[in-house]
C-alpha positions as CSV (number, residue, x, y, z in Angstrom):
1,X,116.5,115.6,91.4
2,X,117.8,112.0,91.6
3,X,117.5,109.4,88.9
4,X,114.6,107.6,90.5
5,X,112.6,110.8,90.7
6,X,113.5,111.8,87.2
7,X,112.5,108.5,85.8
8,X,109.2,108.4,87.8
9,X,108.1,111.9,86.6
10,X,109.2,111.2,83.0
11,X,107.2,108.0,82.8
12,X,104.1,109.5,84.3
13,X,104.2,112.7,82.2
14,X,104.7,110.6,79.1
15,X,101.8,108.4,80.1
16,X,99.6,111.4,80.7
17,X,100.1,112.6,77.2
18,X,99.6,109.1,75.6
19,X,96.5,108.2,77.6
20,X,94.9,111.6,77.3
21,X,95.2,111.6,73.5
22,X,94.1,107.9,73.1
23,X,90.4,107.1,73.1
24,X,90.1,103.6,74.6
25,X,86.5,103.0,73.4
26,X,83.5,105.1,72.6
27,X,83.1,107.3,75.6
28,X,79.7,107.6,77.2
29,X,80.6,109.8,80.2
30,X,79.9,113.4,80.5
31,X,82.5,116.1,79.7
32,X,84.9,116.7,82.5
33,X,84.5,120.3,83.7
34,X,87.4,122.7,83.8
35,X,85.8,125.4,85.9
36,X,85.3,125.2,89.6
37,X,81.7,124.4,90.7
38,X,80.6,123.6,94.2
39,X,77.4,121.5,94.2
40,X,76.0,120.8,97.7
41,X,75.0,117.2,98.4
42,X,76.4,115.8,95.2
43,X,79.9,117.0,94.6
44,X,82.8,118.1,96.8
45,X,83.9,120.2,93.9
46,X,84.0,119.5,90.2
47,X,87.5,120.8,89.9
48,X,90.4,118.7,91.1
49,X,91.8,121.2,93.7
50,X,89.8,119.3,96.3
51,X,91.4,116.6,98.4
52,X,90.0,113.7,96.4
53,X,91.6,114.9,93.1
54,X,88.6,113.6,91.1
55,X,85.1,115.0,90.5
56,X,83.5,112.2,92.5
57,X,80.0,112.6,94.0
58,X,80.0,112.4,97.8
59,X,77.6,109.4,97.6
60,X,80.3,107.5,95.6
61,X,83.2,108.2,98.0
62,X,83.8,105.2,100.2
63,X,85.1,107.3,103.1
64,X,83.8,109.4,106.0
65,X,84.2,113.1,105.4
66,X,83.0,116.5,106.4
67,X,82.9,119.8,104.5
68,X,82.5,123.3,105.9
69,X,81.9,126.1,103.4
70,X,83.2,129.7,103.6
71,X,79.6,130.8,104.1
72,X,79.2,128.6,107.2
73,X,82.6,129.7,108.5
74,X,81.4,133.3,108.4
75,X,78.0,132.6,109.7
76,X,79.2,130.6,112.7
77,X,81.9,133.1,113.5
78,X,84.7,130.6,113.3
79,X,88.2,132.1,113.6
80,X,90.4,129.0,113.9
81,X,90.7,125.4,112.9
82,X,89.9,124.3,116.4
83,X,86.5,126.2,116.3
84,X,85.5,124.1,113.3
85,X,86.8,120.8,114.6
86,X,84.7,121.0,117.8
87,X,81.6,120.6,115.7
88,X,82.7,117.6,113.5
89,X,82.5,113.9,114.3
90,X,85.5,111.6,114.9
91,X,88.0,114.4,115.4
92,X,89.0,116.6,118.3
93,X,91.7,119.2,119.1
94,X,95.0,118.7,121.0
95,X,96.6,121.6,122.7
96,X,99.5,121.9,120.2
97,X,101.7,123.4,123.0
98,X,100.1,126.7,122.4
99,X,101.8,127.4,119.1
100,X,100.2,125.2,116.4
101,X,97.1,123.4,115.2
102,X,97.1,119.8,116.4
103,X,94.1,117.6,115.4
104,X,93.3,114.1,116.9
105,X,91.9,112.2,113.9
106,X,90.1,109.1,115.3
107,X,92.5,108.9,118.3
108,X,95.7,109.7,116.3
109,X,97.3,113.0,117.1
110,X,98.8,114.9,114.2
111,X,100.5,118.2,113.7
112,X,101.4,117.6,110.0
113,X,98.4,116.1,108.2
114,X,97.4,119.5,106.8
115,X,97.0,120.4,103.1
116,X,96.4,123.5,101.0
117,X,94.5,122.8,97.8
118,X,95.5,119.1,98.1
119,X,99.2,120.0,98.6
120,X,101.1,119.1,101.8
121,X,101.4,121.9,104.4
122,X,103.3,120.2,107.2
123,X,104.9,123.1,109.1
124,X,103.6,123.6,112.7
125,X,101.5,126.8,112.9
126,X,98.0,128.2,113.4
127,X,96.3,128.2,110.0
128,X,94.1,131.2,109.2
129,X,90.6,130.9,107.6
130,X,90.3,134.3,105.9
131,X,91.0,133.0,102.4
132,X,89.1,129.7,102.4
133,X,86.4,128.6,99.9
134,X,85.8,125.5,102.1
135,X,87.5,123.2,104.6
136,X,87.5,119.5,104.1
137,X,88.2,116.8,106.7
138,X,88.7,113.2,105.4
139,X,88.8,110.5,108.1
140,X,90.8,107.3,108.0
141,X,94.3,106.4,106.6
142,X,94.6,107.0,102.9
143,X,98.1,107.3,101.5
144,X,97.0,106.7,97.9
145,X,96.0,110.3,97.6
146,X,98.1,112.0,100.3
147,X,101.3,109.9,100.7
148,X,103.0,109.4,104.1
149,X,101.1,110.4,107.2
150,X,97.3,110.9,107.2
151,X,97.3,108.1,109.7
152,X,93.9,109.0,111.1
153,X,92.8,111.4,108.5
154,X,93.7,114.7,106.8
155,X,92.5,118.3,106.8
156,X,92.5,120.2,103.5
157,X,92.0,123.9,103.1
158,X,90.6,124.9,99.7
159,X,91.5,128.5,99.0
160,X,89.5,131.1,97.1
161,X,90.6,131.6,93.5
162,X,90.1,134.5,91.1
163,X,86.9,134.2,89.1
164,X,86.9,135.3,85.5
165,X,83.9,137.4,84.4
166,X,83.0,138.6,87.9
167,X,83.6,141.7,90.0
168,X,82.7,141.7,93.6
169,X,84.1,142.7,97.0
170,X,83.3,142.0,100.7
171,X,84.6,143.4,104.0
172,X,84.1,141.9,107.4
173,X,85.0,143.7,110.6
174,X,84.7,142.2,114.1
175,X,85.4,142.7,117.8
176,X,84.8,140.5,120.8
177,X,84.3,141.0,124.5
178,X,87.9,139.9,125.3
179,X,89.3,142.8,123.3
180,X,90.3,140.9,120.1
181,X,89.3,142.4,116.8
182,X,90.0,142.1,113.1
183,X,89.3,143.1,109.6
184,X,89.3,140.9,106.5
185,X,88.5,141.7,102.9
186,X,87.8,139.8,99.6
187,X,88.1,141.6,96.3
188,X,87.7,140.0,92.8
189,X,88.2,142.0,89.6
190,X,87.7,140.7,86.1
191,X,90.7,142.2,84.3
192,X,89.8,141.0,80.8
193,X,87.6,138.4,79.2
194,X,90.3,135.8,79.9
195,X,91.9,137.0,83.2
196,X,90.9,137.8,86.7
197,X,92.6,139.0,89.9
198,X,91.5,138.3,93.5
199,X,92.8,139.6,96.7
200,X,92.0,138.2,100.2
201,X,93.6,139.9,103.2
202,X,93.3,140.0,106.9
203,X,94.7,141.9,109.9
204,X,93.9,140.6,113.4
205,X,94.6,141.6,117.0
206,X,94.5,138.7,119.4
207,X,93.3,138.6,123.0
208,X,91.5,136.1,125.3
209,X,90.6,135.3,128.9
210,X,94.2,134.4,130.0
211,X,96.7,136.8,131.6
212,X,99.5,138.1,129.2
213,X,97.8,136.7,126.1
214,X,98.0,138.9,123.1
215,X,99.2,138.7,119.5
216,X,98.9,139.9,116.0
217,X,98.2,138.1,112.7
218,X,98.2,139.3,109.1
219,X,97.7,137.5,105.9
220,X,97.7,138.6,102.3
221,X,96.7,136.2,99.5
222,X,96.6,137.6,95.9
223,X,95.6,135.2,93.2
224,X,95.5,135.4,89.4
225,X,93.5,133.2,87.0
226,X,94.2,133.2,83.3
227,X,92.2,131.3,80.7
228,X,94.8,130.5,78.1
229,X,92.2,128.8,75.9
230,X,88.8,127.1,76.3
231,X,90.6,124.0,77.4
232,X,93.5,125.4,79.5
233,X,93.6,127.4,82.7
234,X,96.4,128.8,84.8
235,X,96.0,129.7,88.5
236,X,98.7,131.6,90.3
237,X,98.7,132.3,94.1
238,X,101.0,133.8,96.7
239,X,100.3,134.0,100.4
240,X,102.2,135.9,103.0
241,X,101.5,135.0,106.7
242,X,103.0,137.0,109.6
243,X,101.9,135.7,113.0
244,X,103.0,136.3,116.6
245,X,101.3,135.4,119.8
246,X,101.7,134.5,123.5
247,X,102.1,130.8,124.3
248,X,99.9,129.5,127.0
249,X,100.4,125.8,127.9
250,X,97.7,125.5,130.5
251,X,97.6,124.3,134.1
252,X,98.8,121.2,136.0
253,X,96.7,118.3,137.2
254,X,96.4,117.5,140.9
255,X,96.3,114.4,143.1
256,X,93.0,113.4,141.7
257,X,94.3,113.5,138.2
258,X,92.1,116.4,137.2
259,X,93.2,120.0,136.3
260,X,93.7,122.0,139.5
261,X,90.7,124.4,139.4
262,X,92.1,126.8,141.9
263,X,94.9,127.5,139.4
264,X,92.5,128.2,136.5
265,X,93.5,131.9,136.4
266,X,97.3,131.3,136.7
267,X,99.5,131.4,133.7
268,X,102.5,129.2,134.2
269,X,104.8,131.2,131.9
270,X,106.7,134.4,131.4
271,X,105.1,137.4,129.7
272,X,108.4,138.1,127.9
273,X,109.5,134.6,127.1
274,X,106.4,132.7,126.1
275,X,106.1,133.9,122.5
276,X,105.9,132.4,119.1
277,X,106.5,134.0,115.7
278,X,106.0,132.7,112.2
279,X,106.7,134.3,108.8
280,X,105.7,132.3,105.7
281,X,105.8,132.8,102.0
282,X,103.7,130.3,100.1
283,X,103.6,130.1,96.3
284,X,101.2,127.9,94.3
285,X,100.8,127.5,90.6
286,X,98.5,125.1,88.8
287,X,98.0,124.5,85.1
288,X,95.1,122.4,84.0
289,X,94.2,121.3,80.5
290,X,91.3,119.4,79.1
291,X,92.6,117.1,76.3
292,X,89.1,115.9,75.3
293,X,85.6,115.6,76.7
294,X,86.8,112.8,79.0
295,X,90.4,113.5,79.8
296,X,92.1,116.4,81.6
297,X,95.3,116.9,83.5
298,X,96.6,119.2,86.1
299,X,100.2,120.0,87.0
300,X,100.9,121.8,90.3
301,X,104.0,123.5,91.6
302,X,104.2,124.5,95.3
303,X,106.9,126.3,97.2
304,X,106.8,127.3,100.8
305,X,109.4,129.2,102.8
306,X,108.7,129.1,106.6
307,X,110.6,130.8,109.4
308,X,109.3,129.6,112.8
309,X,110.4,130.6,116.3
310,X,108.9,129.7,119.7
311,X,110.1,129.8,123.2
312,X,108.3,129.0,126.5
313,X,108.2,128.0,130.1
314,X,105.6,125.5,131.2
315,X,104.5,123.4,134.2
316,X,106.6,120.2,134.0
317,X,106.0,118.7,137.4
318,X,103.5,119.2,140.3
319,X,103.0,117.1,143.4
320,X,99.9,118.3,145.1
321,X,100.1,116.0,148.1
322,X,103.6,117.0,149.1
323,X,103.9,120.6,147.9
324,X,100.4,122.0,147.0
325,X,101.7,125.5,146.3
326,X,105.0,124.7,144.5
327,X,105.3,123.9,140.8
328,X,108.4,123.0,138.7
329,X,108.9,124.8,135.4
330,X,110.8,123.7,132.4
331,X,111.3,125.4,129.1
332,X,113.1,125.7,125.8
333,X,113.5,127.8,122.7
334,X,113.0,126.2,119.3
335,X,113.6,127.5,115.7
336,X,112.7,126.0,112.4
337,X,113.6,127.2,108.9
338,X,112.0,125.0,106.3
339,X,111.6,125.1,102.5
340,X,109.2,122.8,100.7
341,X,109.2,122.3,97.0
342,X,106.4,120.0,95.7
343,X,105.7,119.1,92.1
344,X,102.7,117.0,91.2
345,X,100.9,115.9,88.0
346,X,97.5,114.2,87.8
347,X,95.5,112.9,84.9
348,X,91.8,112.0,85.0
349,X,90.6,109.8,82.2
350,X,87.0,108.6,81.8
351,X,86.2,105.7,79.5
352,X,83.8,102.8,78.9
353,X,85.0,99.3,78.1
354,X,84.4,95.7,79.2
355,X,80.8,96.7,79.9
356,X,81.9,99.2,82.6
357,X,82.5,102.9,83.0
358,X,85.9,103.9,84.4
359,X,87.4,107.0,85.9
360,X,91.1,106.6,86.0
361,X,93.4,108.8,88.2
362,X,97.1,108.6,87.3
363,X,99.6,110.8,89.2
364,X,103.1,111.4,90.3
365,X,104.5,113.6,93.0
366,X,108.0,114.9,94.0
367,X,108.8,116.5,97.3
368,X,112.1,118.2,98.2
369,X,112.3,119.5,101.7
370,X,115.1,121.3,103.5
371,X,114.6,121.8,107.2
372,X,117.0,123.3,109.7
373,X,116.0,123.2,113.3
374,X,117.5,123.6,116.7
375,X,116.3,123.5,120.3
376,X,118.0,124.9,123.4
377,X,116.8,123.9,126.9
378,X,116.3,126.3,129.7
379,X,119.2,126.5,132.2
380,X,118.6,128.0,135.6
381,X,121.4,129.6,137.5
382,X,120.3,128.2,140.9
383,X,119.8,124.5,139.8
384,X,122.3,124.4,136.9
385,X,119.6,122.4,135.1
386,X,116.6,122.9,132.9
387,X,114.1,122.8,135.8
388,X,113.4,125.2,138.6
389,X,110.7,125.3,141.3
390,X,108.5,128.3,142.0
391,X,105.7,129.3,144.4
392,X,102.4,129.3,142.5
393,X,101.2,132.9,142.4
394,X,99.2,135.1,140.1
395,X,101.2,136.3,138.3
396,X,104.1,133.9,138.6
397,X,107.2,135.5,140.0
398,X,109.2,135.4,136.8
399,X,109.7,138.1,134.1
400,X,112.2,138.1,131.3
401,X,113.7,134.8,132.4
402,X,114.5,136.2,135.9
403,X,112.5,135.1,139.0
404,X,112.5,134.2,142.6
405,X,112.4,130.4,143.1
406,X,110.6,128.5,145.8
407,X,113.5,128.9,148.2
408,X,113.4,132.7,147.9
409,X,116.6,133.0,145.8
410,X,116.9,134.9,142.6
411,X,117.3,132.5,139.6
412,X,118.2,133.5,136.1
413,X,117.5,131.5,132.9
414,X,119.9,131.2,130.0
415,X,118.8,129.7,126.7
416,X,122.3,129.5,125.3
417,X,123.9,127.0,127.6
418,X,122.1,123.6,127.2
419,X,121.8,122.6,123.5
420,X,119.2,119.9,123.1
421,X,119.6,119.3,119.3
422,X,120.7,121.0,116.1
423,X,120.0,119.2,112.9
424,X,120.1,119.9,109.1
425,X,117.6,117.7,107.3
426,X,117.0,117.0,103.6
427,X,114.1,114.9,102.4
428,X,113.3,113.7,98.9
429,X,110.1,111.8,98.2
430,X,109.1,110.3,94.8
431,X,105.6,108.9,94.4
432,X,103.5,107.4,91.7
433,X,99.9,106.3,92.1
434,X,97.0,104.9,90.0
435,X,93.3,104.6,90.9
436,X,90.3,103.3,89.0
437,X,86.7,104.2,89.9
438,X,84.7,101.5,88.2
439,X,80.9,101.6,87.6
440,X,80.3,97.8,87.4
441,X,76.5,98.3,87.2
442,X,74.1,101.2,87.8
443,X,74.1,100.0,91.4
444,X,77.7,99.0,92.2
445,X,80.9,100.9,92.0
446,X,84.4,99.6,92.8
447,X,87.4,101.8,93.7
448,X,90.8,100.2,93.3
449,X,94.2,101.7,93.5
450,X,97.7,101.8,94.9
451,X,100.5,104.2,95.5
452,X,104.3,103.7,95.6
453,X,106.4,106.1,97.8
454,X,110.1,106.3,98.1
455,X,111.0,108.4,101.1
456,X,114.6,109.3,101.6
457,X,115.9,111.4,104.6
458,X,119.4,112.6,105.3
459,X,120.1,114.1,108.7
460,X,123.2,116.0,109.8
461,X,123.6,116.2,113.6
462,X,125.6,119.4,114.0
463,X,126.9,118.9,117.6
464,X,127.9,115.3,116.9
465,X,129.1,116.1,113.4
466,X,127.3,112.9,112.4
467,X,125.3,112.1,109.3
468,X,122.6,109.5,109.0
469,X,120.4,108.4,106.2
470,X,117.3,106.3,105.8
471,X,115.1,105.1,102.9
472,X,111.6,103.8,103.2
473,X,109.8,102.3,100.2
474,X,106.1,101.6,100.7
475,X,103.2,100.5,98.6
476,X,99.8,101.7,100.0
477,X,96.6,100.1,98.6
478,X,93.1,101.3,98.6
479,X,89.9,99.3,97.9
480,X,86.3,100.5,98.1
481,X,82.9,99.0,97.2
482,X,79.9,101.3,96.8
483,X,76.4,99.8,96.6
484,X,73.6,102.2,95.5
485,X,70.2,100.7,96.1
486,X,68.6,104.1,95.3
487,X,69.9,107.1,93.4
488,X,70.1,109.1,96.5
489,X,71.5,106.4,98.8
490,X,74.7,104.4,99.1
491,X,76.3,101.7,101.3
492,X,80.1,101.3,101.2
493,X,82.9,99.2,102.4
494,X,86.5,100.3,102.2
495,X,90.1,99.3,103.1
496,X,93.0,101.7,103.0
497,X,96.5,102.0,104.3
498,X,99.0,104.7,105.2
499,X,102.5,104.8,106.8
500,X,104.7,107.1,108.8
501,X,108.5,106.9,108.7
502,X,110.2,106.5,112.0
503,X,111.8,109.9,111.6
504,X,108.3,111.2,112.6
505,X,106.0,113.9,111.4
506,X,108.6,116.7,111.7
507,X,111.6,114.5,110.9
508,X,114.0,116.4,113.2
509,X,116.3,113.4,113.6
510,X,117.0,109.7,113.1
511,X,117.5,108.3,116.5
512,X,119.9,105.4,116.2
513,X,118.3,102.0,116.0
514,X,114.8,103.4,116.6
515,X,115.0,105.6,113.6
516,X,116.4,102.8,111.4
517,X,113.3,100.7,112.0
518,X,110.7,100.2,109.3
519,X,107.8,102.7,109.1
520,X,104.7,102.4,111.3
521,X,101.8,101.3,109.1
522,X,98.1,102.1,109.6
523,X,95.2,100.2,108.1
524,X,91.6,101.4,108.1
525,X,88.6,99.2,107.5
526,X,85.3,101.1,107.2
527,X,81.6,100.4,106.6
528,X,79.4,103.3,105.9
529,X,76.0,104.6,104.8
530,X,75.1,107.9,103.0
531,X,71.7,109.2,102.2
532,X,70.7,112.4,100.5
533,X,67.3,112.7,102.2
534,X,66.4,115.7,100.1
535,X,68.4,118.0,97.8
536,X,69.4,120.1,100.9
537,X,69.6,117.5,103.6
538,X,72.0,114.5,104.0
539,X,72.8,111.8,106.6
540,X,75.9,109.7,106.9
541,X,77.1,107.0,109.2
542,X,80.3,105.0,109.4
543,X,81.8,102.3,111.6
544,X,85.5,101.8,111.4
545,X,88.6,100.0,112.7
546,X,92.1,101.5,112.5
547,X,95.0,99.1,113.2
548,X,98.6,100.3,113.7
549,X,101.6,98.0,113.4
550,X,104.9,99.3,114.9
551,X,108.1,97.3,114.6
552,X,110.2,97.3,117.8
553,X,113.6,95.8,118.6
554,X,112.9,92.7,120.6
555,X,114.1,92.9,124.3
556,X,115.4,89.4,124.4
557,X,117.1,89.4,121.0
558,X,118.2,92.7,119.4
559,X,118.6,91.0,116.1
560,X,114.9,90.3,115.8
561,X,111.8,92.5,115.9
562,X,108.5,92.5,117.8
563,X,105.6,94.0,115.8
564,X,103.3,95.7,118.2
565,X,99.7,96.1,117.1
566,X,97.2,98.5,118.5
567,X,93.6,99.2,117.4
568,X,91.0,102.0,117.6
569,X,87.4,101.3,116.9
570,X,84.4,103.5,116.6
571,X,81.4,104.8,114.7
572,X,80.2,108.2,113.5
573,X,76.9,109.8,112.7
574,X,76.3,113.1,110.8
575,X,73.2,114.9,109.8
576,X,73.4,118.2,107.9
577,X,71.2,120.4,105.9
578,X,67.8,122.2,105.6
579,X,65.1,120.5,107.7
580,X,62.7,123.1,106.4
581,X,63.1,126.2,104.3
582,X,63.8,128.3,107.4
583,X,65.6,125.7,109.6
584,X,69.1,124.5,109.1
585,X,70.7,121.9,111.3
586,X,74.1,120.2,111.6
587,X,74.5,117.4,114.1
588,X,77.3,115.0,114.7
589,X,78.0,112.1,117.1
590,X,81.0,109.8,117.4
591,X,82.0,106.9,119.6
592,X,85.7,105.9,120.0
593,X,87.3,103.0,121.7
594,X,90.9,101.8,121.9
595,X,93.5,100.0,124.0
596,X,97.2,100.5,124.3
597,X,99.4,97.5,123.4
598,X,102.9,96.5,124.2
599,X,105.1,93.5,123.5
600,X,103.2,91.4,126.0
601,X,99.8,92.4,124.4
602,X,97.0,94.4,125.9
603,X,97.9,96.8,128.7
604,X,94.4,97.6,129.8
605,X,95.1,101.3,129.3
606,X,93.1,103.6,127.0
607,X,95.0,105.8,124.5
608,X,95.3,109.4,125.5
609,X,93.1,112.1,123.9
610,X,90.4,109.6,123.0
611,X,87.0,110.7,124.4
612,X,84.6,107.8,124.2
613,X,81.6,110.0,123.2
614,X,81.5,113.3,121.4
615,X,78.3,115.1,120.3
616,X,77.6,118.4,118.7
617,X,74.5,120.2,117.2
618,X,74.0,123.5,115.6
619,X,70.6,125.0,114.6
620,X,70.0,128.1,112.5
621,X,66.4,129.4,112.1
622,X,65.4,132.2,109.7
623,X,62.6,133.9,111.6
624,X,62.0,136.7,109.0
625,X,63.8,137.6,105.7
626,X,66.0,139.9,107.8
627,X,66.2,138.2,111.2
628,X,67.8,134.8,112.1
629,X,69.2,133.0,115.1
630,X,71.5,130.1,115.9
631,X,71.8,127.8,118.9
632,X,74.1,124.9,119.4
633,X,76.1,122.9,121.8
634,X,79.2,120.7,121.8
635,X,79.8,117.8,124.3
636,X,83.0,115.9,124.9
637,X,83.4,112.9,127.2
638,X,86.3,112.7,129.6
639,X,89.6,111.6,128.2
640,X,93.0,110.7,129.5
641,X,95.8,113.3,129.2
642,X,98.6,110.8,129.4
643,X,99.3,107.2,128.3
644,X,99.6,106.1,132.0
645,X,95.9,107.1,132.4
646,X,96.8,109.0,135.7
647,X,95.6,112.4,134.5
648,X,92.4,113.2,132.7
649,X,90.2,115.9,131.3
650,X,86.7,116.0,132.7
651,X,83.7,115.8,130.3
652,X,82.0,119.1,129.4
653,X,79.1,120.6,127.6
654,X,79.3,124.1,126.1
655,X,76.4,126.1,124.6
656,X,76.9,128.6,121.8
657,X,74.5,131.0,120.2
658,X,74.2,133.6,117.4
659,X,71.9,136.3,116.2
660,X,71.8,137.7,112.6
661,X,70.2,140.7,111.1
662,X,70.2,141.8,107.4
663,X,70.4,145.5,107.8
664,X,70.2,145.9,104.0
665,X,70.9,143.9,100.9
666,X,74.6,144.8,101.4
667,X,75.1,144.9,105.1
668,X,74.7,142.1,107.6
669,X,75.2,142.3,111.4
670,X,75.8,139.2,113.5
671,X,76.4,138.5,117.1
672,X,78.1,135.2,118.0
673,X,78.3,134.0,121.6
674,X,80.6,131.2,122.7
675,X,80.0,129.5,126.0
676,X,76.6,131.1,126.6
677,X,76.4,129.5,130.1
678,X,79.9,130.6,131.2
679,X,80.8,126.9,131.8
680,X,84.3,126.1,133.2
681,X,85.8,123.4,131.1
682,X,89.1,122.0,129.9
683,X,88.9,121.2,126.2
684,X,92.4,119.9,125.4
685,X,95.9,119.1,126.7
686,X,99.4,118.3,125.7
687,X,100.8,116.4,128.6
688,X,100.1,115.6,132.3
689,X,100.5,119.1,133.6
690,X,99.4,121.1,130.6
691,X,95.6,121.2,130.5
692,X,94.0,124.0,128.5
693,X,91.6,126.3,130.3
694,X,88.5,126.8,128.2
695,X,87.2,130.3,127.4
696,X,84.3,131.7,129.5
697,X,81.4,133.7,128.0
698,X,82.6,135.6,124.9
699,X,80.5,137.7,122.6
700,X,81.7,138.6,119.1
701,X,80.1,141.3,117.0
702,X,80.7,141.3,113.2
703,X,79.7,143.5,110.4
704,X,79.8,142.2,106.8
705,X,79.4,144.5,103.9
706,X,79.2,143.6,100.2
707,X,80.2,146.2,97.6
């Protein structure tokens, strides 16, 4: 740990102790809770494992957000992050090249803005849902709480923790009409009056509508909770993830710019080559202590060891007008070995002085990342390059890297000839931040804070035997105003910033002068309205503007910089809750607009993966105490696949349904149907000739038993 990091953590930890033990004035606030309590409509969570780090009522948060509980995940039959995202406003899924979650937050694609219990989880993989207490999506840049990235928003998975004083267990088994199936269990045991153990586990066999697709996924997450005293609690967690699956990168687009529908059953890959594997070991320890009725602190240590491998062929070029039955394939094999060590400390202090109530958040974070990655391009014997042409057939005439090319000759791929890159990366990040949530009056709150990040990256380029280093130092402010004309209603205005170093989300390299440039910065201005219509029903609305500034070396003078500014605007609406005692509804709408910019100004082109309109609705009706049903749909406007706006995904509407039956107090049977109308659609993409083919009608039967 370098001197800067050491000094930062020492100062903050000392400050935690001093402030926690020093009453500023007579406190009038309620006691800060130590235990976890989820309160719908009022609090995200009263413990600080949530993304906000403070027990702030949702009405008082000057930011657009969505929360999906574990109960809703189970009821809706969600099995992936993408399933959930499709029903939330302002966000959509990117393809992720068939091997990772990739979310588009308000038009900003991200594969790294993911968190576990508020701790960064930036490795590229498909995140499981089996051990979640809830999933939180916060929209808009906000580096104060999350540091670098989060340029359009973040996704935080809140995991299930052991519960002292309780013993319970639940098992869910499911199978679907594609042939996929799985089993997951949740067991909590109170070991003593002060200790509890909880185990969540899953085993899953994967299958879908595409040729070759299969896979297996297992996850095991034991947790231990120890109450060291009435004021101190320790949570320990370990998760093992083992995941392997076939990679499918979709189909090409044709002369009209749309996915070629006659290829919708063709997989442009190799059954033996297109695979990804991940093995991860994730450790998390958190110690929280309540110093007084109005002060508590939490110290967290996180360690993640990830071993990721993926290789694939994919459609790289297709010219329908000239060669309607010929496609060009490209490919590569990529490996990543990454270790993340993250240490953080937070203090929450509530006090009243100067005629105002304050909730202070003071924190520090240290991140130490070691990441080794390499990529080898495909190399075909007939072309002596990474690309080869093939006749489009089902299946493609290629197995195990050996195939017959479009000229009728045998061609053999070798992944050991053409090295694309091989780097050894070390990153150290030291951060300190301070936020004050001030209750100016009973009707007006102000949120004010800032974060300082020092981001240092060292990259060793193995083939070139070249070392490069870069340091970014950034201050990210946050300002929010919350006006509460009624107890159950708020209006807010907010401004927040974030940044992304030019080494990128996955920091594989520092590319010469481009990598030496200052970080991209993102600013979010947002106006919003929140209304708890009733204790179980809420409505939220937000209008926002995200502005990105990206320094570029000037064309006419390399010694100067041009700052390119781009902007995304939009608004979101969200209604969720119980309309009646027997009718639950969740509805969301978002409108997004943006324009690409260059040195000369506006290009007239729309950013890729930015559908103008998105809408979703889900209804659940409880007909009898034992029988209930759900019906919903999700709509996505057309969007461009590439920045040149020459390829696009058509708009689509998909209908989903569900049926629930309480067989007994301990057994529930549910049937979830995705794409009830068997609609053909293309929900996401990665690049021009990689459009995802949406799944047809699929029925999923699940049995859930409580013991």
